[in-house]
MOPAC internal coordinates of N, CA, C and O (Angstrom, degrees):
PM7 1SCF
backbone

  N    0.0000 0     0.00 0     0.00 0    0    0    0
  C    1.4567 1     0.00 0     0.00 0    1    0    0
  C    1.5285 1   109.12 1     0.00 0    2    1    0
  O    1.2310 1   121.15 1   -47.38 1    3    2    1
  N    1.3295 1   115.40 1   132.62 1    3    2    1
  C    1.4605 1   120.31 1   178.93 1    5    3    2
  C    1.5246 1   110.10 1   -74.99 1    6    5    3
  O    1.2310 1   121.05 1   -42.78 1    7    6    5
  N    1.3149 1   115.60 1   137.22 1    7    6    5
  C    1.4669 1   120.41 1   179.36 1    9    7    6
  C    1.5289 1   108.35 1  -109.24 1   10    9    7
  O    1.2310 1   121.47 1   -56.18 1   11   10    9
  N    1.3310 1   114.80 1   123.82 1   11   10    9
  C    1.4513 1   121.73 1   178.40 1   13   11   10
  C    1.5218 1   109.00 1  -121.37 1   14   13   11
  O    1.2310 1   120.65 1   -34.75 1   15   14   13
  N    1.3095 1   116.37 1   145.25 1   15   14   13
  C    1.4546 1   120.79 1   170.54 1   17   15   14
  C    1.5221 1   106.46 1   -80.30 1   18   17   15
  O    1.2310 1   120.12 1   -41.54 1   19   18   17
  N    1.3293 1   117.37 1   138.46 1   19   18   17
  C    1.4554 1   121.51 1  -176.84 1   21   19   18
  C    1.5263 1   109.24 1  -109.88 1   22   21   19
  O    1.2310 1   121.43 1   -51.94 1   23   22   21
  N    1.3270 1   114.88 1   128.06 1   23   22   21
  C    1.4604 1   122.83 1   177.97 1   25   23   22
  C    1.5231 1   107.04 1  -119.31 1   26   25   23
  O    1.2310 1   120.36 1   -40.61 1   27   26   25
  N    1.3335 1   116.92 1   139.39 1   27   26   25
  C    1.4644 1   122.19 1  -179.31 1   29   27   26
  C    1.5213 1   109.79 1  -110.45 1   30   29   27
  O    1.2310 1   120.48 1   -49.45 1   31   30   29
  N    1.3316 1   116.69 1   130.55 1   31   30   29
  C    1.4599 1   119.89 1   172.34 1   33   31   30
  C    1.5343 1   108.60 1   -73.07 1   34   33   31
  O    1.2310 1   120.67 1   -17.34 1   35   34   33
  N    1.3207 1   116.33 1   162.66 1   35   34   33
  C    1.4663 1   120.15 1   176.11 1   37   35   34
  C    1.5264 1   110.28 1   -59.33 1   38   37   35
  O    1.2310 1   120.90 1   139.88 1   39   38   37
  N    1.3214 1   115.88 1   -40.12 1   39   38   37
  C    1.4703 1   120.55 1   179.16 1   41   39   38
  C    1.5293 1   110.37 1   -59.90 1   42   41   39
  O    1.2310 1   120.17 1   134.37 1   43   42   41
  N    1.3289 1   117.28 1   -45.63 1   43   42   41
  C    1.4629 1   121.16 1   180.00 1   45   43   42
  C    1.5246 1   110.55 1   -61.49 1   46   45   43
  O    1.2310 1   120.26 1   135.91 1   47   46   45
  N    1.3189 1   117.10 1   -44.09 1   47   46   45
  C    1.4832 1   120.54 1   179.16 1   49   47   46
  C    1.5292 1   111.30 1   -61.65 1   50   49   47
  O    1.2310 1   120.37 1   138.99 1   51   50   49
  N    1.3276 1   116.90 1   -41.01 1   51   50   49
  C    1.4639 1   120.42 1   178.25 1   53   51   50
  C    1.5276 1   110.98 1   -62.57 1   54   53   51
  O    1.2310 1   120.74 1   135.52 1   55   54   53
  N    1.3242 1   116.19 1   -44.48 1   55   54   53
  C    1.4708 1   120.03 1  -179.96 1   57   55   54
  C    1.5257 1   110.82 1   -67.06 1   58   57   55
  O    1.2310 1   119.84 1   141.87 1   59   58   57
  N    1.3210 1   117.91 1   -38.13 1   59   58   57
  C    1.4652 1   120.87 1   177.86 1   61   59   58
  C    1.5286 1   109.79 1   -61.29 1   62   61   59
  O    1.2310 1   120.22 1   137.18 1   63   62   61
  N    1.3281 1   117.18 1   -42.82 1   63   62   61
  C    1.4581 1   121.56 1   179.34 1   65   63   62
  C    1.5339 1   110.34 1   -64.65 1   66   65   63
  O    1.2310 1   120.71 1   130.85 1   67   66   65
  N    1.3455 1   116.25 1   -49.15 1   67   66   65
  C    1.4649 1   121.29 1  -178.92 1   69   67   66
  C    1.5260 1   112.24 1   -59.73 1   70   69   67
  O    1.2310 1   120.90 1   143.87 1   71   70   69
  N    1.3317 1   115.89 1   -36.13 1   71   70   69
  C    1.4630 1   121.25 1  -172.59 1   73   71   70
  C    1.5243 1   113.25 1  -102.65 1   74   73   71
  O    1.2310 1   121.07 1  -172.58 1   75   74   73
  N    1.3362 1   115.55 1     7.42 1   75   74   73
  C    1.4659 1   121.92 1   177.54 1   77   75   74
  C    1.5387 1   111.38 1    54.07 1   78   77   75
  O    1.2310 1   121.58 1  -127.92 1   79   78   77
  N    1.3309 1   114.59 1    52.08 1   79   78   77
  C    1.4612 1   121.59 1   177.77 1   81   79   78
  C    1.5222 1   107.75 1  -115.35 1   82   81   79
  O    1.2310 1   120.30 1   -55.71 1   83   82   81
  N    1.3067 1   117.03 1   124.29 1   83   82   81
  C    1.4665 1   121.75 1  -175.56 1   85   83   82
  C    1.5322 1   111.26 1   -86.60 1   86   85   83
  O    1.2310 1   121.25 1   -16.96 1   87   86   85
  N    1.3390 1   115.22 1   163.04 1   87   86   85
  C    1.4588 1   120.16 1   174.38 1   89   87   86
  C    1.5252 1   110.24 1   -60.48 1   90   89   87
  O    1.2310 1   120.14 1   142.89 1   91   90   89
  N    1.3223 1   117.34 1   -37.11 1   91   90   89
  C    1.4657 1   121.17 1   179.80 1   93   91   90
  C    1.5242 1   110.60 1   -61.73 1   94   93   91
  O    1.2310 1   120.35 1   140.84 1   95   94   93
  N    1.3433 1   116.94 1   -39.16 1   95   94   93
  C    1.4620 1   120.08 1   178.33 1   97   95   94
  C    1.5273 1   111.01 1   -67.47 1   98   97   95
  O    1.2310 1   120.50 1   141.01 1   99   98   97
  N    1.3198 1   116.64 1   -38.99 1   99   98   97
  C    1.4655 1   120.64 1   178.22 1  101   99   98
  C    1.5291 1   110.22 1   -65.01 1  102  101   99
  O    1.2310 1   120.13 1   133.94 1  103  102  101
  N    1.3135 1   117.36 1   -46.06 1  103  102  101
  C    1.4704 1   121.38 1   179.21 1  105  103  102
  C    1.5245 1   110.04 1   -61.55 1  106  105  103
  O    1.2310 1   120.55 1   137.86 1  107  106  105
  N    1.3332 1   116.56 1   -42.14 1  107  106  105
  C    1.4711 1   120.33 1   178.41 1  109  107  106
  C    1.5328 1   110.10 1   -60.36 1  110  109  107
  O    1.2310 1   120.69 1   133.92 1  111  110  109
  N    1.3366 1   116.29 1   -46.08 1  111  110  109
  C    1.4685 1   120.31 1  -179.97 1  113  111  110
  C    1.5276 1   111.15 1   -62.33 1  114  113  111
  O    1.2310 1   120.25 1   137.01 1  115  114  113
  N    1.3305 1   117.13 1   -42.99 1  115  114  113
  C    1.4667 1   119.75 1   179.85 1  117  115  114
  C    1.5209 1   111.59 1   -67.30 1  118  117  115
  O    1.2310 1   120.23 1   147.48 1  119  118  117
  N    1.3206 1   117.17 1   -32.52 1  119  118  117
  C    1.4701 1   121.14 1  -177.79 1  121  119  118
  C    1.5174 1   112.94 1   -79.84 1  122  121  119
  O    1.2310 1   120.39 1   141.98 1  123  122  121
  N    1.3328 1   116.85 1   -38.02 1  123  122  121
  C    1.4562 1   120.21 1  -170.77 1  125  123  122
  C    1.5223 1   114.43 1  -120.53 1  126  125  123
  O    1.2310 1   120.35 1   177.01 1  127  126  125
  N    1.3283 1   116.95 1    -2.99 1  127  126  125
  C    1.4594 1   120.62 1  -175.95 1  129  127  126
  C    1.5148 1   113.79 1   -75.49 1  130  129  127
  O    1.2310 1   122.23 1   -13.50 1  131  130  129
  N    1.3012 1   113.34 1   166.50 1  131  130  129
  C    1.4532 1   122.98 1   178.69 1  133  131  130
  C    1.5250 1   108.71 1   -94.31 1  134  133  131
  O    1.2310 1   120.43 1   -51.96 1  135  134  133
  N    1.3137 1   116.78 1   128.04 1  135  134  133
  C    1.4581 1   120.93 1   177.04 1  137  135  134
  C    1.5288 1   108.07 1   -71.75 1  138  137  135
  O    1.2310 1   120.67 1   -62.52 1  139  138  137
  N    1.3433 1   116.32 1   117.48 1  139  138  137
  C    1.4566 1   119.21 1  -177.05 1  141  139  138
  C    1.5232 1   113.30 1  -106.45 1  142  141  139
  O    1.2310 1   120.62 1   165.32 1  143  142  141
  N    1.3347 1   116.42 1   -14.68 1  143  142  141
  C    1.4621 1   119.57 1   179.63 1  145  143  142
  C    1.5234 1   109.07 1  -157.23 1  146  145  143
  O    1.2310 1   120.88 1   -43.79 1  147  146  145
  N    1.3252 1   115.92 1   136.21 1  147  146  145
  C    1.4616 1   121.01 1   174.59 1  149  147  146
  C    1.5108 1   108.78 1  -130.99 1  150  149  147
  O    1.2310 1   121.17 1   -36.51 1  151  150  149
  N    1.3287 1   115.36 1   143.49 1  151  150  149
  C    1.4563 1   121.19 1   176.42 1  153  151  150
  C    1.5210 1   106.81 1  -132.70 1  154  153  151
  O    1.2310 1   121.19 1   -82.51 1  155  154  153
  N    1.3064 1   115.33 1    97.49 1  155  154  153
  C    1.4652 1   121.14 1  -177.78 1  157  155  154
  C    1.5177 1   112.56 1   -78.56 1  158  157  155
  O    1.2310 1   120.00 1   167.91 1  159  158  157
  N    1.3352 1   117.60 1   -12.09 1  159  158  157
  C    1.4638 1   119.84 1  -172.46 1  161  159  158
  C    1.5244 1   113.77 1   -95.23 1  162  161  159
  O    1.2310 1   119.67 1  -171.82 1  163  162  161
  N    1.3315 1   118.23 1     8.18 1  163  162  161
  C    1.4584 1   119.10 1   179.42 1  165  163  162
  C    1.5236 1   109.85 1   -68.24 1  166  165  163
  O    1.2310 1   121.43 1   -26.49 1  167  166  165
  N    1.3159 1   114.88 1   153.51 1  167  166  165
  C    1.4618 1   120.98 1  -170.59 1  169  167  166
  C    1.5242 1   114.33 1   -57.61 1  170  169  167
  O    1.2310 1   119.82 1   125.30 1  171  170  169
  N    1.3185 1   117.95 1   -54.70 1  171  170  169
  C    1.4585 1   119.76 1  -172.93 1  173  171  170
  C    1.5206 1   114.11 1   -91.07 1  174  173  171
  O    1.2310 1   121.12 1   121.70 1  175  174  173
  N    1.3158 1   115.47 1   -58.30 1  175  174  173
  C    1.4592 1   121.08 1  -179.86 1  177  175  174
  C    1.5221 1   109.14 1  -132.07 1  178  177  175
  O    1.2310 1   120.50 1   -32.76 1  179  178  177
  N    1.3178 1   116.64 1   147.24 1  179  178  177
  C    1.4706 1   118.28 1   172.94 1  181  179  178
  C    1.5254 1   108.78 1   -59.58 1  182  181  179
  O    1.2310 1   120.50 1   -37.19 1  183  182  181
  N    1.3408 1   116.65 1   142.81 1  183  182  181
  C    1.4639 1   120.87 1   177.97 1  185  183  182
  C    1.5189 1   109.24 1  -105.28 1  186  185  183
  O    1.2310 1   121.99 1   -30.60 1  187  186  185
  N    1.3382 1   113.80 1   149.40 1  187  186  185
  C    1.4443 1   120.50 1   179.84 1  189  187  186
  C    1.5314 1   108.12 1  -139.15 1  190  189  187
  O    1.2310 1   120.74 1   -39.32 1  191  190  189
  N    1.3282 1   116.18 1   140.68 1  191  190  189
  C    1.4601 1   120.57 1   172.49 1  193  191  190
  C    1.5124 1   108.09 1  -114.81 1  194  193  191
  O    1.2310 1   121.00 1   -51.62 1  195  194  193
  N    1.3289 1   115.70 1   128.38 1  195  194  193
  C    1.4562 1   120.75 1   178.22 1  197  195  194
  C    1.5201 1   108.92 1  -117.74 1  198  197  195
  O    1.2310 1   121.40 1   -27.35 1  199  198  197
  N    1.3179 1   114.93 1   152.65 1  199  198  197
  C    1.4485 1   122.63 1   179.81 1  201  199  198
  C    1.5190 1   108.19 1  -130.05 1  202  201  199
  O    1.2310 1   120.64 1   -43.08 1  203  202  201
  N    1.3435 1   116.38 1   136.92 1  203  202  201
  C    1.4578 1   119.75 1  -177.87 1  205  203  202
  C    1.5230 1   109.98 1  -151.83 1  206  205  203
  O    1.2310 1   120.71 1   -44.89 1  207  206  205
  N    1.3184 1   116.25 1   135.11 1  207  206  205
  C    1.4599 1   121.06 1   174.46 1  209  207  206
  C    1.5200 1   108.32 1   -75.06 1  210  209  207
  O    1.2310 1   120.64 1   -58.41 1  211  210  209
  N    1.3369 1   116.37 1   121.59 1  211  210  209
  C    1.4619 1   122.31 1   178.30 1  213  211  210
  C    1.5255 1   106.01 1  -127.16 1  214  213  211
  O    1.2310 1   120.19 1   -74.83 1  215  214  213
  N    1.3124 1   117.24 1   105.17 1  215  214  213
  C    1.4568 1   120.64 1  -173.89 1  217  215  214
  C    1.5147 1   109.15 1    64.21 1  218  217  215
  O    1.2310 1   120.60 1    52.47 1  219  218  217
  N    1.3275 1   116.45 1  -127.53 1  219  218  217
  C    1.4638 1   120.57 1  -178.30 1  221  219  218
  C    1.5277 1   112.94 1   -92.76 1  222  221  219
  O    1.2310 1   120.46 1  -178.14 1  223  222  221
  N    1.3389 1   116.72 1     1.86 1  223  222  221
  C    1.4712 1   119.75 1  -176.18 1  225  223  222
  C    1.5136 1   111.88 1  -115.29 1  226  225  223
  O    1.2310 1   121.77 1   -29.46 1  227  226  225
  N    1.3232 1   114.21 1   150.54 1  227  226  225
  C    1.4469 1   122.20 1   172.78 1  229  227  226
  C    1.5238 1   106.60 1   -97.82 1  230  229  227
  O    1.2310 1   120.51 1   -68.26 1  231  230  229
  N    1.3252 1   116.62 1   111.74 1  231  230  229
  C    1.4639 1   122.50 1  -177.65 1  233  231  230
  C    1.5293 1   109.14 1   -93.88 1  234  233  231
  O    1.2310 1   120.87 1   -46.46 1  235  234  233
  N    1.3360 1   115.94 1   133.54 1  235  234  233
  C    1.4630 1   122.20 1   175.29 1  237  235  234
  C    1.5273 1   107.88 1  -116.44 1  238  237  235
  O    1.2310 1   120.98 1   -45.74 1  239  238  237
  N    1.3189 1   115.73 1   134.26 1  239  238  237
  C    1.4606 1   121.60 1   179.22 1  241  239  238
  C    1.5216 1   108.16 1  -128.72 1  242  241  239
  O    1.2310 1   120.58 1   -51.35 1  243  242  241
  N    1.3303 1   116.50 1   128.65 1  243  242  241
  C    1.4612 1   121.94 1   174.25 1  245  243  242
  C    1.5241 1   107.05 1  -108.50 1  246  245  243
  O    1.2310 1   121.08 1   -54.18 1  247  246  245
  N    1.3301 1   115.55 1   125.82 1  247  246  245
  C    1.4704 1   119.77 1  -175.99 1  249  247  246
  C    1.5173 1   110.56 1  -141.37 1  250  249  247
  O    1.2310 1   121.45 1   -35.35 1  251  250  249
  N    1.3371 1   114.84 1   144.65 1  251  250  249
  C    1.4508 1   121.25 1   168.20 1  253  251  250
  C    1.5230 1   106.83 1   -82.64 1  254  253  251
  O    1.2310 1   120.59 1   -39.63 1  255  254  253
  N    1.3175 1   116.47 1   140.37 1  255  254  253
  C    1.4600 1   119.84 1  -175.50 1  257  255  254
  C    1.5234 1   109.99 1  -122.15 1  258  257  255
  O    1.2310 1   120.92 1   -58.90 1  259  258  257
  N    1.3266 1   115.85 1   121.10 1  259  258  257
  C    1.4634 1   121.76 1   173.95 1  261  259  258
  C    1.5257 1   106.45 1  -106.19 1  262  261  259
  O    1.2310 1   121.02 1   -82.96 1  263  262  261
  N    1.3403 1   115.66 1    97.04 1  263  262  261
  C    1.4634 1   120.29 1  -176.15 1  265  263  262
  C    1.5227 1   111.83 1   -66.88 1  266  265  263
  O    1.2310 1   120.34 1   146.31 1  267  266  265
  N    1.3085 1   116.95 1   -33.69 1  267  266  265
  C    1.4635 1   120.75 1  -178.38 1  269  267  266
  C    1.5321 1   111.56 1   -65.11 1  270  269  267
  O    1.2310 1   120.53 1   134.34 1  271  270  269
  N    1.3181 1   116.58 1   -45.66 1  271  270  269
  C    1.4666 1   121.55 1  -179.17 1  273  271  270
  C    1.5238 1   112.87 1   -89.79 1  274  273  271
  O    1.2310 1   120.02 1   175.08 1  275  274  273
  N    1.3396 1   117.57 1    -4.92 1  275  274  273
  C    1.4712 1   122.63 1   179.68 1  277  275  274
  C    1.5291 1   111.00 1    61.24 1  278  277  275
  O    1.2310 1   120.93 1  -130.49 1  279  278  277
  N    1.3400 1   115.82 1    49.51 1  279  278  277
  C    1.4613 1   121.96 1  -178.95 1  281  279  278
  C    1.5285 1   108.87 1  -127.22 1  282  281  279
  O    1.2310 1   120.83 1   -41.12 1  283  282  281
  N    1.3362 1   116.01 1   138.88 1  283  282  281
  C    1.4654 1   122.32 1   170.41 1  285  283  282
  C    1.5210 1   106.86 1  -117.93 1  286  285  283
  O    1.2310 1   120.86 1   -55.28 1  287  286  285
  N    1.3369 1   115.97 1   124.72 1  287  286  285
  C    1.4514 1   121.96 1  -179.46 1  289  287  286
  C    1.5265 1   107.64 1  -105.31 1  290  289  287
  O    1.2310 1   120.94 1   -72.10 1  291  290  289
  N    1.3261 1   115.81 1   107.90 1  291  290  289
  C    1.4559 1   121.25 1  -177.47 1  293  291  290
  C    1.5284 1   108.33 1   -74.14 1  294  293  291
  O    1.2310 1   121.17 1   -58.63 1  295  294  293
  N    1.3351 1   115.36 1   121.37 1  295  294  293
  C    1.4599 1   122.39 1  -176.06 1  297  295  294
  C    1.5215 1   110.76 1   -94.86 1  298  297  295
  O    1.2310 1   120.28 1   134.88 1  299  298  297
  N    1.3258 1   117.07 1   -45.12 1  299  298  297
  C    1.4631 1   121.14 1   177.52 1  301  299  298
  C    1.5167 1   109.50 1  -155.01 1  302  301  299
  O    1.2310 1   121.33 1   -17.68 1  303  302  301
  N    1.3220 1   115.05 1   162.32 1  303  302  301
  C    1.4607 1   122.56 1  -177.66 1  305  303  302
  C    1.5316 1   107.64 1  -144.03 1  306  305  303
  O    1.2310 1   120.39 1   -41.53 1  307  306  305
  N    1.3236 1   116.86 1   138.47 1  307  306  305
  C    1.4587 1   120.09 1   172.71 1  309  307  306
  C    1.5133 1   109.47 1  -147.56 1  310  309  307
  O    1.2310 1   120.71 1   -13.05 1  311  310  309
  N    1.3254 1   116.24 1   166.95 1  311  310  309
  C    1.4609 1   121.37 1  -176.75 1  313  311  310
  C    1.5104 1   110.26 1  -139.08 1  314  313  311
  O    1.2310 1   121.30 1   -28.69 1  315  314  313
  N    1.3194 1   115.13 1   151.31 1  315  314  313
  C    1.4534 1   122.30 1   172.77 1  317  315  314
  C    1.5220 1   107.43 1  -116.11 1  318  317  315
  O    1.2310 1   120.62 1   -48.29 1  319  318  317
  N    1.2997 1   116.42 1   131.71 1  319  318  317
  C    1.4516 1   121.57 1  -177.92 1  321  319  318
  C    1.5168 1   110.61 1   103.63 1  322  321  319
  O    1.2310 1   121.33 1    -9.44 1  323  322  321
  N    1.3275 1   115.05 1   170.56 1  323  322  321
  C    1.4732 1   120.72 1  -179.05 1  325  323  322
  C    1.5089 1   110.74 1   -98.22 1  326  325  323
  O    1.2310 1   120.89 1   -35.79 1  327  326  325
  N    1.3282 1   115.90 1   144.21 1  327  326  325
  C    1.4525 1   121.70 1   177.09 1  329  327  326
  C    1.5267 1   108.96 1   -74.40 1  330  329  327
  O    1.2310 1   121.24 1   -43.55 1  331  330  329
  N    1.3261 1   115.23 1   136.45 1  331  330  329
  C    1.4794 1   120.35 1   179.33 1  333  331  330
  C    1.5017 1   111.26 1   -75.17 1  334  333  331
  O    1.2310 1   120.10 1   180.00 1  335  334  333

């Protein structure tokens, strides 16, 4: 399993707070989620969106990925469904 350091933008932290999504849920989604969209042509880092069922909610995480430095920069997070 690849190990990446995870960094959160201010925007991502705000959305996590608003949507009651924990860091543990984000890490779980990044570790076990299904990659549903990739954009390799973004200026700085390729972006990836992953989706993962966490409890009763489907968590989506959009992150820039720097494979060379082993860093994922979480840009935004959202969920579908209600938290149990």
